[in-house]
N, C-alpha and C positions, 0 to 999 in steps of 0.2 A: 504494500500500500504506500509506503514511504517513497519507493522508487517511482511509482506511478504519479504520486502527488508532486514530486520534485520535477519530473519531466513536464507535467502540465504547467506547473508554476513558471518553468523556464521557457515554455513555448505557448504563452497565453493566446497569441493571435491565431495560431493553428487550431487550438482547441475551440475557440469561439467561432472560427470559420466553419469547422466541421459541424458544430452545434447549429449554426444558421443554415447550413446546407440541408440538414435534416428537417428543417421547418417546411421546406417546399413539398416533399412527398407526404409529410404529415397533413398539411392543409389539403392536398389533393385527396388523400384517403378520407379525411374528415368529410369533405364534400360528397364523396361517393358512398359514405356509410348511410344506409337507409334508417330513417327514424320511424319507429312503430308507435302509432297513436291509438292502437286498439289494445287496451289493458286486458280485455277478456281473452286475448290470444295467449296470455301468459299462464292461463290455467292448464294443469296437466291433462293429457288426453284420456286419463282414466275415468273422468266424470262422464256420465251419460249425456249431460247437457252439452258438453264439448263435442262428443261423438255426434250428437244431433246436429250441431252447427256444421260439422264436416259434411254430413249428408245434405243439409240445406245448400251448402256451397257447391259440392261436387255433383250432386244428383239434380237438384232443382235450380241451381244458380240463384239461390234465394236468400243467402246469408246477409246480403247487403241491400235488401229491398228498401226503397224509399217511398214515403207517402207524402204527396203534395196536397195541401189544403187550400182551397180557393174560397174566399169570403166575398159575399155580395157579387157573385160571378155572373157573367154573361156566357151562356153555353158556347157561342161562337168563339169567344176569346179562349175558353178552356180547350176547345177542339184545336184551335190554332197553336196553342202552346204545346199540346200533345204532339201535333205534327212536327214541330221544331225539335222536341225532345227525341222523337223517333229517329231523327237524322243524325244524332250524336253516335259516332261509331261504337262507343263502349256500351251503349244501351241495347239490350236484347229485346225488350218488349215494354209497352206502356198500356196499361189497362184502365179504361174509364167507362162511363155509361155507353158511349158510342161503340164500344167493343161488343156490346150485347144488344143494343137497341138504337133506334134513330133518335137523335137529340131533339128532333122537332116534336116528339111525343111529350105531352104535358106531364109534369111531375106527378099529378094526382092520379093518373091512370097507369103509371108504370107498375110492374109487378113488385111485390114486397121484397122478393129475392134480390132485386136491384137497388131499390131505395134504402133497404136496411144496410147495404154495404157502402154505397157511394154518396149518400146524403145524410146530413145531420137530421136530428129529430124534427126541426121546424123547416127543413128544406133550404135554409139560408146559406149553407155551406156544402161544398162537395169535395170529395177527395179522389186522388188518382194514384195508382200503384205503378212504380217504375222498377223494372228488373234489369240487372246488369249482366254483362257477359263474364265479368271477372270477380274475384274474391271481394268481399265487402270492404276490406281495408286496403286493397291494392291501390297502387298509384293510378292505375287506369280508371278505377271506379271513382276515386277522389277527384280526378281530373274531370270526369263526366259530371259529377255533382256541382263542381265549380261552374261549368258551362250552364247547367240547368239553373243555378241561382241567378245567372246573368239574364235569364229570360223572364224571371218572375217580377211582378210589381209589388207595391207595398202591402197589398191585401192578400198576398199569397205566401205560404210558408211551406218549407220542405223539412221533413223530419225523418226519423229512422236512425238506426245505429250508424250507418255509413255517413249520414249527413252530420251527425254529432262529431264523428271522427274528423271530417273535413273542416268543420268549424274550429275544432281544437287545433288542428294543424295550422290553419290560417292565423289563429290568435297567437299561438306559440311562436311561429316564425316572425310575426310582427313585433312581439314584445320581448322575446329573449335577448336580442342585441341591446335593447334599451336598458333592461335591468342588469345585464352583465356590466355594461358601461358605468351605470350608476354605482354598482358595488365596487368596481375597480377605483373609481374616483373617490368614493368615501374612504376606502382603505388607504389610498395614496395620501389623502389629506391628513388622515389620522397618523400615518407614519411620519409625515413631514413635521407634525407637531411633536411627536414623541421622540423621534430620533435626533441625533446631534449633527445632521448634515442634510441640506436640501437635496443632495444628489443621491444619498443612500436609498431612499424609497424607489427611485428610478432603477437603480442597480438591482435591488432585491426583486422588484416586481417584474423586471425583464427576465431574470432567471426563472422565476416561478411561472411566468407566462410561457416560456419554452416548455416547461414540464407539462403544463395544461395542454398545449398544442400537441405534444408527443402523445399524451394519454388519449386525447380525443381522436387523433389520427389512427392509433393502433386499434381502435374499436372496429375498424374494417374487418379484422380477423374474426369478429363475432358475427359479422354480416349486417346486423342492425342493433340499435339500442332504443329503449323506450323514450318517449318525449319527456317523461319525468326525469330520467337520468340525464338526458341532454340539457334539461333546464337547470338542474341543481349541481351537476358534477363539477363544473368549473368553479362555482362559488364555494362549494365544500372543500375542494382541493386547495384553493387559495387560503381559506381560513384554517384548515387543518395543518398545512405544511409551512405556514409563515414562520412559526416559532423555530423551525429547524434552521432557517436562514439566520435568524437573530442569534441562535446558539453558536453557529460557525463564526459569525462576525465578532461576537464577544470573545471567543477563543483566540481569534486572529489578533485582536487588539491586545490580549494578554501576552501572546507570543512575540509581538513586535518589540516589547520591552526587553526581551531576552536574546534577540538576534539582531545583528546589524544588517543582515541580508533579508530583504522582504520575501524573496522566494523561499528561503529556508523557513522563515516564520510561517508562511502560508502552508508549506508542505507539512510542517509539524502540526499546525492547527487542524489541517484536514485529517492527518493520521490519527491524532488524538480524538477528533470528533467522530470519526467514522463509526467506531464500535458503539459509542454512546448514542449516536443518532439512530443507528440501526436498531439498537435495543429499545429506544423510546418509540420508534415508529412501529415496531412489531405489535405493540398493544393496540394501536389504532388499526393496523392491517387486520389483526385477528377480530377486532370488532366488526369490520366490514365483511370479513370472510364468513362470519356467522350468518349474514344475510343470504349467503349462497346456499344454505341448507333449507331455505323456505320451499314449501311445496309450490307456492305461487312463484313462477319463474321470474317475475319482476324482481324478486329479492336477489336472485343471482345476477340479474342485469345491473342493478345498482351496486351490489356488493363487489362484484368482479371489477367493474369500472373504477370504483372508488379505491379498492385495495391496490389496483394497478396505478392509480393516480398518486397514492402515497409513496409507492416505490419509485415512480418517476420523479416525484418531488425530492426524495432523499438523494437519488443519483444525480439529479441536476444540482442540488446544493453542494454535493461533494465533488462533482466532476466539472461543472461549468461555472457556478457562482464564484469560486476562488479566482478564476481567470478574469472574469468581468470586474471583480473588485480590484485586482492588480492593474488592469488597464485603465480603470476609472479613478484610481486612488488620488491623483492630483486634483481632480474635480471634487472628490469627497472632502479632501482637506481644504480646498479653496472655499467651498461653500458651507463651511461648518457654522453651526449656531448652537445656542443652548437648548438642549432637549427639555421637554416638559413632561416628566413622569412623576406622578404623586409619590410621596414617601409615606411609608406605613408604620414608622417607628412608634408614634403616639398611639395609633390604633392597636398595634400588637401588644404594647405595654398594657393597655386597657383590657384586651382579651385575656392575656395571661393572668392579670390581676383578678379577673372574674371568671377564671377557667371553669370552675364547677358549675356556674350558672349556664354558660354556653354548652357545656357537656349535657346538662339536664335538659336544656332546650332541644338539643339534638335527639335525645331519647324520647322526649315528649312528642316530637314531630313525626317520628317514624310511622306509627300506626295511622294517625289521621291522614298523612300524605299518601300512604299506600291505599287506604280505603277510598279516598276521594278520587285518585287517579283511576281506580278500577271501575268507577261509576261514570266515566266519560261517555258521552253520546257519540258513537262512531257512525259515520254515514258511508254508504257504498254507492249510492245512486249517482249517475252521471249528471242528472238534472241539478244536483246540489254541488257537484264538482266544477261546474262551468257557469259563466255569467248568464243571468236570466235574459239578457238582451240579445243573445245569439239567435239567429233565425231558426236553428234546429230545436232549441229549447222552447222558443215561442210556439213552434209547430207542435211540440209535445203538449203544451198547455191547451192548444186548440183541439187536439185529438181528445184530450181528457174532458174538456168542457162541452164541445159540440157533438162528439161522437161517442162519449162514454168509454174511451179507449185510453185509460191511464197506463195500461200495459198490455202487451200482446204475447201470448204463448203460442209457439208453433208445435203442433202435434204431428208426429210421423207414425203411421200405422201400416199394417200389411194391407195391400190392395186386394187380397183375396177374400176379405171379409164381406159377406153378403150385404146387399143394399138395405134389406130390412133390419139386419143387426146394426148396421151403421146408423140408421135412422133412430133406433132405440137408444144407442149409445149417445148420439147427439142430444136427444131429449133429456137424458140424464145429466149430461154436461151442463145444459142450460139451467138446470135446477140448482147447480152448485152456487154457494154464496159468492157474490162478486162478479159473476159472469154477466157481461152486457150483451154479447152476441157470439155466435159460432158461425164461422164461414167455412163451408165445405162444398165440394163438388156435388154432393148428394142433395144440397139445398136447391141447386139449379136444375138438375136433371129431373124431369117429371112434368106436372101440369103447367108450371110457369114457363119453362123453356125446354123444348125437345132436345134430347141428347145429341141428335145428329147436327144441330146447329151451334153447339158449344164451340167457340173459337179455339184454334190450336194454342193460342197464347195462354188461355186459361187452363187448358188441359196440361200444358207443359208445367204450369205452376202447381197443379193439383195432383197429377198422376205421372209417375215415371219409374222405370226399372223395378216394378213390383211393389212400389211404395205409394202411399197416398198422404197428402199433406192437408192439414186443417189449421185454421187460425182461431184461437179462443181469446176473445177480447175481455179484459177485466176492468172493473172500476177501481181496483186496488193498485197503488203505485209500486214501482220497483223498490226492492230492498226494504220492504215493510214486513212486519210479522204477519199481517193479514194475507199478503200475497204469498209469502213462503208457506203458510198453512194451506192456502188455496192450491198451490202447486202440488203439495203432498197429496191432497184429496184428489186432484185431477189425475195425478200419476197412478194412484191406487185404483181409481175407476177405470182408466184406460187399460191397465194390465189385467184387469178381470176379463176384458174382451180380447186383448192381444198381449201376451207376456213380453213380446219384443217391442212394444210401443215406447216411444221416447218423447219426453217433453223438453223443449229447448226454447231458445230466445233469450233476450236480455234478462228477464226476470229469473228464469231457471239458472242461468249462468251466474248471476249475482248472488243467488241463494247459495250456490256451491262456493262462491268466493268468500262469503261470510264464514262458512264452516272452515274453509282453508285458512283464512286470515287469523281466526281465533287460535287455531292450532299453531300456525307459524309464529305468532307473537310469543307464545309460551316457549316454543322450541328455541327460537333465536335468543330470547332473554336468558334462558338457562345456558345455552352454548356459549354466548359471548361472555357471560360471567365466569363460566368454568375455564374458558381459554385464557382470559386475563388473570384469573386466580392462579393458574398454573405458571404463567409467565412471571407474575409477581413473586410467587413461591421460589422460582428458580433465581430471579434477580436478587432478592433480598435474603434467600435461604432462611425464611422465617415462616412460622405458622400463624403468627398474629397480625403481621403487617398487611397481608392480602385481605384478611377479614375486615380490618379497620378501614383500609382504603376503599374497598368495594362498598362497605356500608355507607360511607360518606357520599360516594359517587351515586349510589342507588337512591339515596335520599334526595340528592339534587335532581335526579330524573323524575322521581315521584312528585316532588314539589312542582316541577315544571308542568307536568301533566295535570296535577291537581289544580293549578291556577287556571288551566283551560276549563275545568269543571266549575270552578268558583265564578268565573266571569261569564259563564254560559256559552262558551265558544265550542261549536261542534268540531270534531276531529275526523279527518278522512281516514279511511281504513288502513292505509299504508303508513301513516305518520307515526303511530306509537312504535312500530317495529323499527323504522328508520331512526327515530329519536333515541330509542333504547341503545342501539348499536353505535350511532355517531356520537352522542353525548357521552356514552360510557368510554368510547375509544379516545375522545378528545380530552375529557376531564381526567382520565387516569394519568395523562402526561403532566398535568398540573400537580396532582397528588404525588407522583413519583419524584418530580423536581423538588418539592418541599421536603419530602421524607429523606431523599438522598442528601440534600444539603444539611439537614439536621444531623444525619449520621456522620457526615464529614466534620462538622464542628465538634461533635462529641469525641471523635477520634483524635482531634487536635488537642484534647484535654480540657475543653471549656466546660464549666459547670452546666447542668441541665438547662437552667433558666436562661443563661446567657447564650447557650447554643441554639435554643429554639427561637429566641428573639433575633439573633444574628441571621439564622437560616430564613426565617419568615421575612425579615426586612429585605434580604437579598432576592429571595425567590419570588416574592409577590409582585415585584416590579415586572419581571419577565412574564409571570402569569397574567398580570393585568394587561400588558401589551398584547399578548396572544388572544385574550378574551375579548378585548376591544376590537381587534381586527376581525375575529369571527363574528362578533355581534354586528358590526357595521356591514360586513359582506352580505349577511343574510337579512338584516333589517332593511337594507336598501331595496332588496328584491320585494320584501313584504310591502313596502310603501307603494311601489309602482305596478306590481303584478296584478292583473285582473282575472287570473285563473285561480279560483278558490282552493283547488288541491295544492298547487305550488305555493300559493300565498300562505296557506295553513301550515305547511311543512316549514317554511322559512320563519314564520312567526315563532314556532316552537324551538327552532334552532337558535334564533336570536335570543329569545328569553333564556334558553338553556345555557348559553355562554355566560350570561350574567349570573344566573342561579348557581352555576358550577363554581364560578369565581368566589361568590359569597360563601358557598358551602366550604370550600377549601380554606378560606381565610378565617371564618368564624367557628368552624367545627373541627376541621382536621388539625389546625394549629394547637388548640387546647387539648384535644384528644391525644395527640402525639406526646405532649408534655405529661399529661396525667398517666398515660399507659406506658411511659418509657421503661419503667421497671419490669412490666410484663414483657414488653418487646425485647428487652435485654436478655431475659431468661429463655425466650422462645426463638431467638435469632442467632444463627451461627456467625460469629465474628462481628457482632453489632458494635462492640467497643474493643479497641486494641488494649493490650496490657500496659501497665505503667512503664515497663521497660521499653516497649515499642514507642510509647508516647515520648519518652525521653530521647530515644533515637531519632524520632521524627523532628523533635525540637532542635536537637544537636545538628542534624543534617540541614535543617532550615538555616540555623545560625552559620554553619560552615559555608553553605551556598551563598548566603548574604555577604559573608566576609570575602568570599572568592570574587563575587560580583564587584565589591568595592575595590579589591586589588586590581581586577581587570580594568575598571574605570580609571584607576590611577595610572 
């Protein structure tokens, strides 16, 4: 490592040139990486609802069907829009009233089989079904929806899952660059204030920017990433890895006083920092890796990208940042100013003087914080995860209000079931609570419309490859207890007629997602705690320190989530899992820094009280700087983002940075002091012997004397 660090320090221009050359392919790969806006596609294929979606997609080309609602319509206008939509290459069919009957026929004399499907109860609105040639979340389908939206006027709304995905894509692509820029500016301004040079923030953020570009570029090997990962990965990576840069810079400033050659000083700083940085980053990496074990594959998507981002951050800090610092040092020195970091001396004296009170507060907060965070209202519905002003969300409201279609379940059954049995089954379905209508081919074939004049477009939607498709519309909204119970009853009824029957659609998939997410939260929470416990056990060779540190960190997480409950803020389903892993991984760095510094001061022979005060005063400035950066990066996104799901995650992350800092300062500091005796008995090598302390002191005096001689 020393040889590599020396070579880089002596050839900084070559190293930086190589780093910049790698940016070009990274940007190209980033542009070529597909972004997946369909969260339901991250569910495992073992669920019946997901298998049903595959059948809808591959057999019926129906997974991404869109519904267009026309208010106060003119039939000629609707027919004209239909003709234009049919010309779009990615559209396979468009079904409206004129598919079955002449539009000149008055509404009052149309068969019920038509009016029940295509008209609202009062006849003031009509709806049209659009079917696509490609998968519901494919680029081709989303492109077609964008074209359809350009054909619609202000009284026309398009809805359906594909329309929601297209709206999400458009909103994310518009907003993501804005809130990333705001986060970067906020962090830059904070660093300018806290650091002792106007040039240092540029140097540090340039290096971390390279790490972010490398990380996002290498996502091409995954093929695609979710829009949630794309939206928060850069912000999280910046916040999580910033303190690594500060750590290296502080070490370099120390080494400069010991070496006359800057390259030697930097090489030594890199060599000494590498092991410490890798050890510190491992806790964060393991926190993210825990997400990879979620059943919901979105966890792997976020966890893998973020773990990779931390590794790129460390490598960039060790391999590229030193060279940028060396090349920029004259500007760093030229533009020096007084940094503005708060001092915590008086606060820490107060905390240690009232240590028992703060320890008692810690114990008293554990149960209520855990209880309150467990009562959070978690939402799964996309209508709550997106702005109400989106066309697709407004369309959902129109379907709910005008057509009593708060949700639609797709039913796939065997085509060999006799017509009479199907009729009986449909009548039983209509009697289920919450059912507003049942749309099936059996409704049309008979007295109302002869079988031989049913258009091929409808037959293709309803019957194919030995399977028949039905739509069951419900007054219950997605992700509600009522709809989940309704789906269970519907599934039980269907299987009494056809054991192979499948219920799918957004409601059924969301129901499975609820079950999966509950399990995932428990699994990732246990795995992340277990992984970090083992790392702390190895790092400190202690049985008590991991318990103490994790208890403080977990309290910080519980308080963060409990605040959401207290202020009445709904939490999206992925947020608790992300917060548990991210806040745990980030906060453990704060705790390790304070604990390690306390151990160092004790080993130098300082009394316990003096050691904890000196450790806290030194460590808390670094912790404060890191927490402020993390807070500003995520809070900036929270302020400007209009996507409730992203906004909610960033709100929790921003608040978590502050809560974690407060927990470490007010709880961990006094607990380390109070439990020092227990820690000493349960930790290998916690304190050195008096003989070792004397040797350390003598060595220090000899080195100091030698330095004076060298200076002379």
